[in-house]
Each structure stands twice: as structure tokens, then as C-alpha cells.
All heavy atoms as TSV, in Angstrom:
chain	resi	resn	atom	element	x	y	z
A	1	MET	N	N	0.823	-1.176	-0.008
A	1	MET	CA	C	0.001	0.017	0.003
A	1	MET	C	C	0.855	1.284	0.009
A	1	MET	O	O	0.540	2.248	-0.658
A	1	MET	CB	C	-0.905	-0.027	1.235
A	1	MET	CG	C	-1.922	0.987	1.201
A	1	MET	SD	S	-3.046	0.669	-0.132
A	1	MET	CE	C	-4.161	1.988	-0.029
A	2	VAL	N	N	1.977	1.198	0.727
A	2	VAL	CA	C	2.838	2.375	0.780
A	2	VAL	C	C	3.513	2.654	-0.630
A	2	VAL	O	O	3.499	3.811	-1.039
A	2	VAL	CB	C	3.991	2.112	1.820
A	2	VAL	CG1	C	5.014	3.223	1.757
A	2	VAL	CG2	C	3.419	1.987	3.229
A	3	ALA	N	N	3.852	1.599	-1.329
A	3	ALA	CA	C	4.420	1.799	-2.684
A	3	ALA	C	C	3.349	2.377	-3.589
A	3	ALA	O	O	3.671	3.255	-4.444
A	3	ALA	CB	C	4.918	0.452	-3.203
A	4	PHE	N	N	2.125	1.910	-3.456
A	4	PHE	CA	C	1.060	2.436	-4.286
A	4	PHE	C	C	0.874	3.966	-4.066
A	4	PHE	O	O	0.759	4.734	-5.016
A	4	PHE	CB	C	-0.270	1.704	-3.980
A	4	PHE	CG	C	-1.441	2.304	-4.658
A	4	PHE	CD1	C	-1.774	1.950	-5.969
A	4	PHE	CD2	C	-2.321	3.174	-3.989
A	4	PHE	CE1	C	-2.862	2.475	-6.570
A	4	PHE	CE2	C	-3.438	3.728	-4.588
A	4	PHE	CZ	C	-3.713	3.342	-5.917
A	5	VAL	N	N	0.838	4.377	-2.807
A	5	VAL	CA	C	0.666	5.773	-2.444
A	5	VAL	C	C	1.894	6.600	-2.971
A	5	VAL	O	O	1.716	7.675	-3.468
A	5	VAL	CB	C	0.500	5.958	-0.886
A	5	VAL	CG1	C	0.483	7.401	-0.547
A	5	VAL	CG2	C	-0.820	5.283	-0.492
A	6	TRP	N	N	3.090	6.080	-2.819
A	6	TRP	CA	C	4.273	6.772	-3.305
A	6	TRP	C	C	4.185	6.963	-4.818
A	6	TRP	O	O	4.424	8.118	-5.305
A	6	TRP	CB	C	5.537	5.972	-2.989
A	6	TRP	CG	C	6.041	6.170	-1.605
A	6	TRP	CD1	C	5.622	7.074	-0.649
A	6	TRP	CD2	C	7.104	5.436	-0.975
A	6	TRP	NE1	N	6.316	6.903	0.491
A	6	TRP	CE2	C	7.261	5.939	0.294
A	6	TRP	CE3	C	7.961	4.422	-1.452
A	6	TRP	CZ2	C	8.191	5.452	1.173
A	6	TRP	CZ3	C	8.888	3.925	-0.547
A	6	TRP	CH2	C	9.009	4.412	0.709
A	7	CYS	N	N	3.849	5.921	-5.551
A	7	CYS	CA	C	3.790	6.081	-7.016
A	7	CYS	C	C	2.619	7.035	-7.400
A	7	CYS	O	O	2.863	7.873	-8.313
A	7	CYS	CB	C	3.504	4.709	-7.669
A	7	CYS	SG	S	4.935	3.586	-7.510
A	8	TYR	N	N	1.539	6.991	-6.741
A	8	TYR	CA	C	0.438	7.916	-7.037
A	8	TYR	C	C	0.829	9.315	-6.693
A	8	TYR	O	O	0.534	10.223	-7.487
A	8	TYR	CB	C	-0.827	7.517	-6.266
A	8	TYR	CG	C	-2.004	8.300	-6.751
A	8	TYR	CD1	C	-2.714	7.890	-7.839
A	8	TYR	CD2	C	-2.405	9.477	-6.086
A	8	TYR	CE1	C	-3.832	8.593	-8.308
A	8	TYR	CE2	C	-3.449	10.208	-6.516
A	8	TYR	CZ	C	-4.211	9.789	-7.611
A	8	TYR	OH	O	-5.234	10.469	-8.119
A	9	LYS	N	N	1.515	9.546	-5.589
A	9	LYS	CA	C	1.903	10.889	-5.216
A	9	LYS	C	C	2.918	11.459	-6.173
A	9	LYS	O	O	2.812	12.654	-6.596
A	9	LYS	CB	C	2.486	10.873	-3.793
A	9	LYS	CG	C	2.841	12.243	-3.261
A	9	LYS	CD	C	3.254	12.227	-1.800
A	9	LYS	CE	C	3.620	13.616	-1.367
A	9	LYS	NZ	N	3.975	13.699	0.001
A	10	ILE	N	N	3.876	10.695	-6.662
A	10	ILE	CA	C	4.851	11.139	-7.603
A	10	ILE	C	C	4.162	11.425	-8.924
A	10	ILE	O	O	4.401	12.492	-9.549
A	10	ILE	CB	C	5.949	10.094	-7.829
A	10	ILE	CG1	C	6.814	9.961	-6.576
A	10	ILE	CG2	C	6.817	10.421	-9.022
A	10	ILE	CD1	C	7.799	8.820	-6.610
A	11	GLY	N	N	3.281	10.560	-9.367
A	11	GLY	CA	C	2.554	10.823	-10.652
A	11	GLY	C	C	1.678	12.016	-10.591
A	11	GLY	O	O	1.611	12.789	-11.532
A	12	ASP	N	N	1.057	12.230	-9.481
A	12	ASP	CA	C	0.199	13.415	-9.292
A	12	ASP	C	C	1.028	14.697	-9.312
A	12	ASP	O	O	0.693	15.738	-9.950
A	12	ASP	CB	C	-0.561	13.325	-7.959
A	12	ASP	CG	C	-1.642	14.371	-7.899
A	12	ASP	OD1	O	-2.281	14.661	-8.912
A	12	ASP	OD2	O	-1.904	14.856	-6.759
A	13	TYR	N	N	2.195	14.656	-8.691
A	13	TYR	CA	C	3.103	15.849	-8.675
A	13	TYR	C	C	3.590	16.119	-10.038
A	13	TYR	O	O	3.613	17.259	-10.516
A	13	TYR	CB	C	4.247	15.566	-7.736
A	13	TYR	CG	C	5.270	16.685	-7.744
A	13	TYR	CD1	C	5.092	17.871	-7.031
A	13	TYR	CD2	C	6.454	16.611	-8.489
A	13	TYR	CE1	C	6.015	18.896	-7.032
A	13	TYR	CE2	C	7.372	17.608	-8.503
A	13	TYR	CZ	C	7.141	18.750	-7.802
A	13	TYR	OH	O	8.021	19.789	-7.826
A	14	LEU	N	N	4.051	15.078	-10.781
A	14	LEU	CA	C	4.531	15.239	-12.167
A	14	LEU	C	C	3.440	15.788	-13.084
A	14	LEU	O	O	3.691	16.698	-13.864
A	14	LEU	CB	C	5.075	13.916	-12.706
A	14	LEU	CG	C	6.319	13.403	-12.053
A	14	LEU	CD1	C	6.584	11.973	-12.582
A	14	LEU	CD2	C	7.520	14.282	-12.290
A	15	ASP	N	N	2.225	15.298	-12.888
A	15	ASP	CA	C	1.087	15.753	-13.738
A	15	ASP	C	C	0.758	17.194	-13.457
A	15	ASP	O	O	0.460	17.950	-14.390
A	15	ASP	CB	C	-0.099	14.837	-13.484
A	15	ASP	CG	C	-1.272	15.164	-14.408
A	15	ASP	OD1	O	-1.024	15.457	-15.621
A	15	ASP	OD2	O	-2.416	15.113	-13.976
A	16	ASP	N	N	0.856	17.642	-12.239
A	16	ASP	CA	C	0.489	19.022	-11.870
A	16	ASP	C	C	1.587	20.001	-12.171
A	16	ASP	O	O	1.322	21.110	-12.614
A	16	ASP	CB	C	0.092	19.099	-10.390
A	16	ASP	CG	C	-1.226	18.478	-10.095
A	16	ASP	OD1	O	-2.027	18.238	-11.026
A	16	ASP	OD2	O	-1.470	18.166	-8.897
A	17	ASN	N	N	2.808	19.607	-11.922
A	17	ASN	CA	C	3.944	20.612	-11.928
A	17	ASN	C	C	4.959	20.449	-13.068
A	17	ASN	O	O	5.605	21.416	-13.403
A	17	ASN	CB	C	4.676	20.561	-10.597
A	17	ASN	CG	C	3.754	20.912	-9.435
A	17	ASN	OD1	O	2.974	21.806	-9.551
A	17	ASN	ND2	N	3.837	20.161	-8.396
A	18	VAL	N	N	5.107	19.317	-13.573
A	18	VAL	CA	C	6.186	19.061	-14.560
A	18	VAL	C	C	5.657	19.011	-15.953
A	18	VAL	O	O	5.890	19.817	-16.786
A	18	VAL	CB	C	7.044	17.827	-14.195
A	18	VAL	CG1	C	8.119	17.592	-15.226
A	18	VAL	CG2	C	7.632	17.996	-12.804
A	19	LYS	N	N	4.918	17.892	-16.249
A	19	LYS	CA	C	4.417	17.695	-17.588
A	19	LYS	C	C	3.028	16.995	-17.480
A	19	LYS	O	O	2.926	15.945	-16.851
A	19	LYS	CB	C	5.352	16.868	-18.408
A	19	LYS	CG	C	4.922	16.681	-19.840
A	19	LYS	CD	C	5.908	15.797	-20.651
A	19	LYS	CE	C	5.388	15.595	-22.024
A	19	LYS	NZ	N	6.186	14.605	-22.734
A	20	ARG	N	N	2.041	17.644	-18.039
A	20	ARG	CA	C	0.681	17.083	-17.983
A	20	ARG	C	C	0.591	15.763	-18.820
A	20	ARG	O	O	1.274	15.582	-19.792
A	20	ARG	CB	C	-0.353	18.085	-18.604
A	20	ARG	CG	C	-0.347	19.423	-17.951
A	20	ARG	CD	C	-1.049	19.472	-16.630
A	20	ARG	NE	N	-2.410	18.963	-16.692
A	20	ARG	CZ	C	-3.168	18.828	-15.620
A	20	ARG	NH1	N	-2.669	19.077	-14.453
A	20	ARG	NH2	N	-4.350	18.361	-15.729
A	21	ILE	N	N	-0.279	14.871	-18.367
A	21	ILE	CA	C	-0.481	13.657	-19.105
A	21	ILE	C	C	-1.420	13.980	-20.274
A	21	ILE	O	O	-2.450	14.726	-20.038
A	21	ILE	CB	C	-1.138	12.566	-18.196
A	21	ILE	CG1	C	-0.209	12.222	-17.069
A	21	ILE	CG2	C	-1.538	11.334	-19.014
A	21	ILE	CD1	C	-0.846	11.263	-16.008
A	22	ILE	N	N	-1.148	13.523	-21.408
A	22	ILE	CA	C	-1.933	13.797	-22.622
A	22	ILE	C	C	-3.298	13.167	-22.502
A	22	ILE	O	O	-3.450	12.031	-22.076
A	22	ILE	CB	C	-1.219	13.277	-23.860
A	22	ILE	CG1	C	0.130	13.897	-24.035
A	22	ILE	CG2	C	-2.060	13.461	-25.114
A	22	ILE	CD1	C	1.004	13.257	-25.079
A	23	ILE	N	N	-4.342	13.928	-22.849
A	23	ILE	CA	C	-5.721	13.425	-22.922
A	23	ILE	C	C	-5.988	12.989	-24.361
A	23	ILE	O	O	-5.878	13.814	-25.288
A	23	ILE	CB	C	-6.716	14.464	-22.490
A	23	ILE	CG1	C	-6.409	15.050	-21.065
A	23	ILE	CG2	C	-8.148	13.935	-22.535
A	23	ILE	CD1	C	-6.505	14.004	-19.956
A	24	LYS	N	N	-6.333	11.769	-24.563
A	24	LYS	CA	C	-6.613	11.260	-25.899
A	24	LYS	C	C	-7.978	11.717	-26.410
A	24	LYS	O	O	-8.774	12.321	-25.687
A	24	LYS	CB	C	-6.573	9.736	-25.867
A	24	LYS	CG	C	-5.184	9.217	-25.531
A	24	LYS	CD	C	-4.808	8.191	-26.474
A	24	LYS	CE	C	-3.353	7.757	-26.233
A	24	LYS	NZ	N	-3.009	6.695	-27.124
A	25	LYS	N	N	-8.304	11.454	-27.670
A	25	LYS	CA	C	-9.523	11.895	-28.278
A	25	LYS	C	C	-10.744	11.333	-27.627
A	25	LYS	O	O	-11.813	12.007	-27.590
A	25	LYS	CB	C	-9.557	11.513	-29.759
A	25	LYS	CG	C	-8.620	12.319	-30.620
A	25	LYS	CD	C	-8.728	11.913	-32.060
A	25	LYS	CE	C	-7.712	12.724	-32.888
A	25	LYS	NZ	N	-7.805	12.337	-34.331
A	26	HIS	N	N	-10.690	10.165	-27.052
A	26	HIS	CA	C	-11.874	9.533	-26.418
A	26	HIS	C	C	-12.038	10.046	-24.984
A	26	HIS	O	O	-12.980	9.618	-24.318
A	26	HIS	CB	C	-11.753	7.991	-26.436
A	26	HIS	CG	C	-10.479	7.443	-25.985
A	26	HIS	ND1	N	-10.070	7.442	-24.663
A	26	HIS	CD2	C	-9.481	6.845	-26.663
A	26	HIS	CE1	C	-8.884	6.852	-24.551
A	26	HIS	NE2	N	-8.537	6.479	-25.770
A	27	GLY	N	N	-11.150	10.972	-24.520
A	27	GLY	CA	C	-11.345	11.584	-23.189
A	27	GLY	C	C	-10.604	10.979	-22.083
A	27	GLY	O	O	-10.633	11.474	-20.949
A	28	ARG	N	N	-9.933	9.879	-22.326
A	28	ARG	CA	C	-9.104	9.250	-21.285
A	28	ARG	C	C	-7.669	9.667	-21.382
A	28	ARG	O	O	-7.176	10.088	-22.413
A	28	ARG	CB	C	-9.209	7.739	-21.400
A	28	ARG	CG	C	-10.591	7.204	-21.195
A	28	ARG	CD	C	-10.582	5.710	-21.220
A	28	ARG	NE	N	-11.952	5.231	-21.292
A	28	ARG	CZ	C	-12.264	4.007	-21.767
A	28	ARG	NH1	N	-11.312	3.202	-22.148
A	28	ARG	NH2	N	-13.542	3.651	-21.825
A	29	ARG	N	N	-6.981	9.522	-20.245
A	29	ARG	CA	C	-5.535	9.836	-20.235
A	29	ARG	C	C	-4.752	8.775	-21.015
A	29	ARG	O	O	-5.157	7.605	-21.072
A	29	ARG	CB	C	-5.016	9.857	-18.788
A	29	ARG	CG	C	-5.650	10.957	-17.987
A	29	ARG	CD	C	-5.248	10.826	-16.506
A	29	ARG	NE	N	-5.844	11.809	-15.715
A	29	ARG	CZ	C	-5.170	12.747	-15.071
A	29	ARG	NH1	N	-3.905	12.777	-15.052
A	29	ARG	NH2	N	-5.850	13.649	-14.344
A	30	ALA	N	N	-3.641	9.203	-21.557
A	30	ALA	CA	C	-2.776	8.271	-22.246
A	30	ALA	C	C	-2.115	7.242	-21.285
A	30	ALA	O	O	-1.924	6.099	-21.591
A	30	ALA	CB	C	-1.667	9.002	-23.025
A	31	VAL	N	N	-1.847	7.724	-20.075
A	31	VAL	CA	C	-1.200	6.869	-19.046
A	31	VAL	C	C	-1.872	7.270	-17.690
A	31	VAL	O	O	-2.203	8.392	-17.432
A	31	VAL	CB	C	0.329	7.226	-18.928
A	31	VAL	CG1	C	0.988	6.411	-17.816
A	31	VAL	CG2	C	0.985	7.002	-20.270
A	32	SER	N	N	-2.102	6.295	-16.853
A	32	SER	CA	C	-2.681	6.603	-15.537
A	32	SER	C	C	-1.653	7.337	-14.685
A	32	SER	O	O	-0.430	7.296	-14.904
A	32	SER	CB	C	-3.116	5.305	-14.861
A	32	SER	OG	O	-1.990	4.563	-14.409
A	33	VAL	N	N	-2.129	8.032	-13.693
A	33	VAL	CA	C	-1.300	8.760	-12.760
A	33	VAL	C	C	-0.383	7.790	-11.991
A	33	VAL	O	O	0.801	8.099	-11.816
A	33	VAL	CB	C	-2.145	9.619	-11.782
A	33	VAL	CG1	C	-1.288	10.232	-10.727
A	33	VAL	CG2	C	-2.983	10.619	-12.487
A	34	LEU	N	N	-0.920	6.676	-11.673
A	34	LEU	CA	C	-0.065	5.635	-10.958
A	34	LEU	C	C	1.069	5.154	-11.861
A	34	LEU	O	O	2.201	5.109	-11.416
A	34	LEU	CB	C	-0.938	4.447	-10.523
A	34	LEU	CG	C	-0.247	3.351	-9.887
A	34	LEU	CD1	C	0.210	3.739	-8.483
A	34	LEU	CD2	C	-1.090	2.136	-9.798
A	35	LYS	N	N	0.780	4.834	-13.101
A	35	LYS	CA	C	1.795	4.356	-14.010
A	35	LYS	C	C	2.836	5.434	-14.292
A	35	LYS	O	O	4.031	5.154	-14.434
A	35	LYS	CB	C	1.142	3.889	-15.355
A	35	LYS	CG	C	2.075	3.417	-16.390
A	35	LYS	CD	C	2.723	2.111	-16.020
A	35	LYS	CE	C	3.538	1.591	-17.211
A	35	LYS	NZ	N	4.583	0.710	-16.815
A	36	TYR	N	N	2.400	6.675	-14.382
A	36	TYR	CA	C	3.308	7.817	-14.603
A	36	TYR	C	C	4.311	7.880	-13.442
A	36	TYR	O	O	5.506	8.044	-13.677
A	36	TYR	CB	C	2.466	9.043	-14.732
A	36	TYR	CG	C	3.094	10.263	-15.338
A	36	TYR	CD1	C	3.993	10.137	-16.408
A	36	TYR	CD2	C	2.790	11.536	-14.919
A	36	TYR	CE1	C	4.562	11.270	-16.974
A	36	TYR	CE2	C	3.332	12.652	-15.476
A	36	TYR	CZ	C	4.239	12.518	-16.572
A	36	TYR	OH	O	4.749	13.603	-17.113
A	37	GLY	N	N	3.829	7.796	-12.227
A	37	GLY	CA	C	4.700	7.824	-11.054
A	37	GLY	C	C	5.608	6.611	-10.946
A	37	GLY	O	O	6.744	6.677	-10.620
A	38	LEU	N	N	5.035	5.469	-11.277
A	38	LEU	CA	C	5.780	4.177	-11.199
A	38	LEU	C	C	6.928	4.219	-12.202
A	38	LEU	O	O	8.052	3.791	-11.883
A	38	LEU	CB	C	4.853	3.041	-11.431
A	38	LEU	CG	C	5.541	1.621	-11.469
A	38	LEU	CD1	C	6.062	1.336	-10.050
A	38	LEU	CD2	C	4.536	0.585	-11.913
A	39	ASP	N	N	6.687	4.715	-13.394
A	39	ASP	CA	C	7.742	4.806	-14.408
A	39	ASP	C	C	8.901	5.738	-13.934
A	39	ASP	O	O	10.038	5.400	-14.079
A	39	ASP	CB	C	7.168	5.267	-15.748
A	39	ASP	CG	C	6.335	4.239	-16.417
A	39	ASP	OD1	O	6.465	3.029	-16.071
A	39	ASP	OD2	O	5.583	4.650	-17.376
A	40	TYR	N	N	8.488	6.894	-13.368
A	40	TYR	CA	C	9.515	7.810	-12.913
A	40	TYR	C	C	10.304	7.217	-11.769
A	40	TYR	O	O	11.520	7.301	-11.708
A	40	TYR	CB	C	8.900	9.154	-12.434
A	40	TYR	CG	C	9.897	10.148	-12.041
A	40	TYR	CD1	C	10.511	10.911	-13.047
A	40	TYR	CD2	C	10.277	10.317	-10.747
A	40	TYR	CE1	C	11.524	11.845	-12.695
A	40	TYR	CE2	C	11.223	11.226	-10.417
A	40	TYR	CZ	C	11.880	12.000	-11.338
A	40	TYR	OH	O	12.790	12.930	-11.027
A	41	LEU	N	N	9.631	6.581	-10.785
A	41	LEU	CA	C	10.306	5.997	-9.642
A	41	LEU	C	C	11.236	4.900	-10.029
A	41	LEU	O	O	12.362	4.761	-9.577
A	41	LEU	CB	C	9.290	5.536	-8.617
A	41	LEU	CG	C	9.812	4.965	-7.285
A	41	LEU	CD1	C	10.630	6.013	-6.544
A	41	LEU	CD2	C	8.663	4.466	-6.422
A	42	SER	N	N	10.787	4.001	-10.916
A	42	SER	CA	C	11.606	2.888	-11.307
A	42	SER	C	C	12.825	3.369	-12.127
A	42	SER	O	O	13.925	2.860	-11.974
A	42	SER	CB	C	10.810	1.875	-12.169
A	42	SER	OG	O	10.342	2.446	-13.337
A	43	LYS	N	N	12.645	4.411	-12.955
A	43	LYS	CA	C	13.738	4.962	-13.680
A	43	LYS	C	C	14.776	5.556	-12.740
A	43	LYS	O	O	15.982	5.408	-12.915
A	43	LYS	CB	C	13.275	6.001	-14.655
A	43	LYS	CG	C	14.093	6.254	-15.860
A	43	LYS	CD	C	13.510	7.225	-16.863
A	43	LYS	CE	C	12.353	6.557	-17.591
A	43	LYS	NZ	N	11.742	7.441	-18.604
A	44	PHE	N	N	14.290	6.214	-11.679
A	44	PHE	CA	C	15.213	6.793	-10.715
A	44	PHE	C	C	15.963	5.715	-9.938
A	44	PHE	O	O	17.151	5.837	-9.747
A	44	PHE	CB	C	14.440	7.690	-9.742
A	44	PHE	CG	C	15.271	8.228	-8.597
A	44	PHE	CD1	C	16.162	9.191	-8.819
A	44	PHE	CD2	C	15.138	7.676	-7.314
A	44	PHE	CE1	C	16.989	9.686	-7.755
A	44	PHE	CE2	C	15.892	8.113	-6.289
A	44	PHE	CZ	C	16.796	9.107	-6.520
A	45	LEU	N	N	15.250	4.713	-9.472
A	45	LEU	CA	C	15.884	3.696	-8.664
A	45	LEU	C	C	16.880	2.813	-9.440
A	45	LEU	O	O	17.933	2.444	-8.890
A	45	LEU	CB	C	14.837	2.831	-8.016
A	45	LEU	CG	C	13.968	3.511	-6.939
A	45	LEU	CD1	C	12.904	2.578	-6.439
A	45	LEU	CD2	C	14.797	3.968	-5.787
A	46	PHE	N	N	16.554	2.494	-10.678
A	46	PHE	CA	C	17.440	1.645	-11.506
A	46	PHE	C	C	18.604	2.390	-12.182
A	46	PHE	O	O	19.666	1.813	-12.303
A	46	PHE	CB	C	16.634	0.854	-12.529
A	46	PHE	CG	C	15.750	-0.186	-11.912
A	46	PHE	CD1	C	14.421	-0.167	-12.159
A	46	PHE	CD2	C	16.286	-1.102	-10.998
A	46	PHE	CE1	C	13.587	-1.123	-11.600
A	46	PHE	CE2	C	15.483	-2.059	-10.420
A	46	PHE	CZ	C	14.107	-2.074	-10.734
A	47	THR	N	N	18.407	3.651	-12.559
A	47	THR	CA	C	19.469	4.346	-13.278
A	47	THR	C	C	20.036	5.512	-12.490
A	47	THR	O	O	21.120	5.966	-12.799
A	47	THR	CB	C	18.933	4.916	-14.615
A	47	THR	OG1	O	17.956	5.860	-14.410
A	47	THR	CG2	C	18.447	3.778	-15.501
A	48	GLY	N	N	19.317	6.013	-11.513
A	48	GLY	CA	C	19.786	7.148	-10.747
A	48	GLY	C	C	19.533	8.507	-11.427
A	48	GLY	O	O	19.977	9.540	-10.967
A	49	VAL	N	N	18.812	8.500	-12.571
A	49	VAL	CA	C	18.495	9.764	-13.299
A	49	VAL	C	C	17.318	10.459	-12.584
A	49	VAL	O	O	16.272	9.922	-12.377
A	49	VAL	CB	C	18.097	9.470	-14.766
A	49	VAL	CG1	C	17.675	10.749	-15.420
A	49	VAL	CG2	C	19.287	8.820	-15.452
A	50	ASN	N	N	17.600	11.694	-12.182
A	50	ASN	CA	C	16.607	12.472	-11.463
A	50	ASN	C	C	16.319	13.761	-12.278
A	50	ASN	O	O	17.055	14.713	-12.175
A	50	ASN	CB	C	17.077	12.853	-10.059
A	50	ASN	CG	C	16.030	13.489	-9.220
A	50	ASN	OD1	O	14.921	13.737	-9.654
A	50	ASN	ND2	N	16.408	13.803	-7.984
A	51	ARG	N	N	15.265	13.774	-13.067
A	51	ARG	CA	C	14.946	14.909	-13.883
A	51	ARG	C	C	14.472	16.105	-13.109
A	51	ARG	O	O	14.583	17.221	-13.582
A	51	ARG	CB	C	13.811	14.525	-14.887
A	51	ARG	CG	C	14.254	13.564	-15.960
A	51	ARG	CD	C	13.110	13.272	-16.885
A	51	ARG	NE	N	12.106	12.490	-16.143
A	51	ARG	CZ	C	10.818	12.457	-16.481
A	51	ARG	NH1	N	10.338	13.144	-17.460
A	51	ARG	NH2	N	10.001	11.682	-15.768
A	52	LEU	N	N	13.959	15.901	-11.911
A	52	LEU	CA	C	13.439	17.046	-11.136
A	52	LEU	C	C	14.533	17.751	-10.338
A	52	LEU	O	O	14.257	18.813	-9.818
A	52	LEU	CB	C	12.382	16.529	-10.149
A	52	LEU	CG	C	11.145	15.899	-10.774
A	52	LEU	CD1	C	10.225	15.442	-9.649
A	52	LEU	CD2	C	10.459	16.834	-11.641
A	53	GLU	N	N	15.703	17.178	-10.293
A	53	GLU	CA	C	16.820	17.801	-9.563
A	53	GLU	C	C	16.488	18.107	-8.102
A	53	GLU	O	O	16.878	19.102	-7.581
A	53	GLU	CB	C	17.326	19.051	-10.287
A	53	GLU	CG	C	17.813	18.858	-11.700
A	53	GLU	CD	C	19.010	17.924	-11.743
A	53	GLU	OE1	O	19.831	17.924	-10.808
A	53	GLU	OE2	O	19.032	17.148	-12.754
A	54	ASN	N	N	15.715	17.227	-7.462
A	54	ASN	CA	C	15.506	17.367	-6.035
A	54	ASN	C	C	15.685	16.019	-5.369
A	54	ASN	O	O	15.828	14.990	-6.025
A	54	ASN	CB	C	14.049	17.901	-5.785
A	54	ASN	CG	C	12.977	17.002	-6.333
A	54	ASN	OD1	O	13.244	16.002	-6.908
A	54	ASN	ND2	N	11.740	17.414	-6.141
A	55	ASN	N	N	15.712	16.043	-4.092
A	55	ASN	CA	C	15.938	14.841	-3.306
A	55	ASN	C	C	14.626	13.996	-3.303
A	55	ASN	O	O	13.664	14.338	-2.577
A	55	ASN	CB	C	16.355	15.147	-1.895
A	55	ASN	CG	C	16.828	13.934	-1.136
A	55	ASN	OD1	O	16.672	12.816	-1.630
A	55	ASN	ND2	N	17.434	14.145	-0.012
A	56	LEU	N	N	14.580	12.936	-4.087
A	56	LEU	CA	C	13.374	12.142	-4.203
A	56	LEU	C	C	13.060	11.421	-2.898
A	56	LEU	O	O	11.894	11.310	-2.502
A	56	LEU	CB	C	13.546	11.126	-5.312
A	56	LEU	CG	C	12.263	10.379	-5.738
A	56	LEU	CD1	C	11.217	11.391	-6.265
A	56	LEU	CD2	C	12.564	9.359	-6.793
A	57	PHE	N	N	14.028	10.997	-2.163
A	57	PHE	CA	C	13.833	10.322	-0.896
A	57	PHE	C	C	13.187	11.269	0.137
A	57	PHE	O	O	12.366	10.890	0.948
A	57	PHE	CB	C	15.080	9.701	-0.368
A	57	PHE	CG	C	15.648	8.558	-1.273
A	57	PHE	CD1	C	16.753	8.736	-1.926
A	57	PHE	CD2	C	14.899	7.390	-1.412
A	57	PHE	CE1	C	17.223	7.740	-2.795
A	57	PHE	CE2	C	15.335	6.394	-2.206
A	57	PHE	CZ	C	16.516	6.572	-2.941
A	58	CYS	N	N	13.625	12.515	0.114
A	58	CYS	CA	C	13.029	13.532	1.008
A	58	CYS	C	C	11.542	13.729	0.596
A	58	CYS	O	O	10.678	13.894	1.449
A	58	CYS	CB	C	13.797	14.846	0.985
A	58	CYS	SG	S	13.138	16.096	2.036
A	59	PHE	N	N	11.286	13.827	-0.712
A	59	PHE	CA	C	9.949	13.976	-1.203
A	59	PHE	C	C	9.020	12.820	-0.793
A	59	PHE	O	O	7.923	13.027	-0.363
A	59	PHE	CB	C	10.011	14.096	-2.722
A	59	PHE	CG	C	8.662	14.201	-3.411
A	59	PHE	CD1	C	7.930	15.332	-3.317
A	59	PHE	CD2	C	8.101	13.128	-4.110
A	59	PHE	CE1	C	6.654	15.434	-3.910
A	59	PHE	CE2	C	6.896	13.225	-4.704
A	59	PHE	CZ	C	6.159	14.342	-4.611
A	60	LEU	N	N	9.569	11.587	-0.856
A	60	LEU	CA	C	8.750	10.408	-0.507
A	60	LEU	C	C	8.617	10.225	1.008
A	60	LEU	O	O	7.632	9.669	1.471
A	60	LEU	CB	C	9.406	9.128	-1.036
A	60	LEU	CG	C	9.374	9.006	-2.579
A	60	LEU	CD1	C	10.157	7.752	-2.949
A	60	LEU	CD2	C	7.980	8.957	-3.073
A	61	SER	N	N	9.495	10.849	1.793
A	61	SER	CA	C	9.353	10.661	3.287
A	61	SER	C	C	8.251	11.521	3.808
A	61	SER	O	O	7.829	11.330	4.980
A	61	SER	CB	C	10.665	11.080	3.921
A	61	SER	OG	O	10.893	12.473	3.808
A	62	CYS	N	N	7.644	12.354	3.044
A	62	CYS	CA	C	6.544	13.271	3.497
A	62	CYS	C	C	5.213	12.496	3.581
A	62	CYS	O	O	4.233	13.027	4.132
A	62	CYS	CB	C	6.366	14.435	2.606
A	62	CYS	SG	S	7.809	15.518	2.664
A	63	THR	N	N	5.142	11.287	3.021
A	63	THR	CA	C	3.891	10.557	3.030
A	63	THR	C	C	3.631	9.817	4.299
A	63	THR	O	O	4.498	9.452	5.011
A	63	THR	CB	C	3.847	9.525	1.876
A	63	THR	OG1	O	4.935	8.613	1.963
A	63	THR	CG2	C	3.837	10.211	0.527
């Protein structure tokens, strides 16, 4: 449950502040908020690439 909340919180932050998720013609998002956060978190943990230039662990400790 904690991982779910972390991924959702990251995805929500990215959607609001960094890059919006594209809305397709049928009205649905191209990617869910959870998947958006999960992709970012997995990319960070496996490669160490941090596009936001902030401390991701500090960001996640707020939950």
C-alpha cells in the first residue's frame, strides 16, 4: 500500500507541476497517474536519473 501511495503521489506531482498527461480523443488519459509515477520512480531507482533535480527520498518521506 505504501508503494502504491508513493507512485500515485509522484505521478500526481509530475502531472500538476512538470508535464501534463496527454488526454486522448476519447477523453481518457494516455497513461494513468499511478503508471506515470511508477515509471519515474523505477527509472530513478534503477538508473539514478533524477529529472526534477530534487531529493526524491526527502519527497517520499513526507507521506
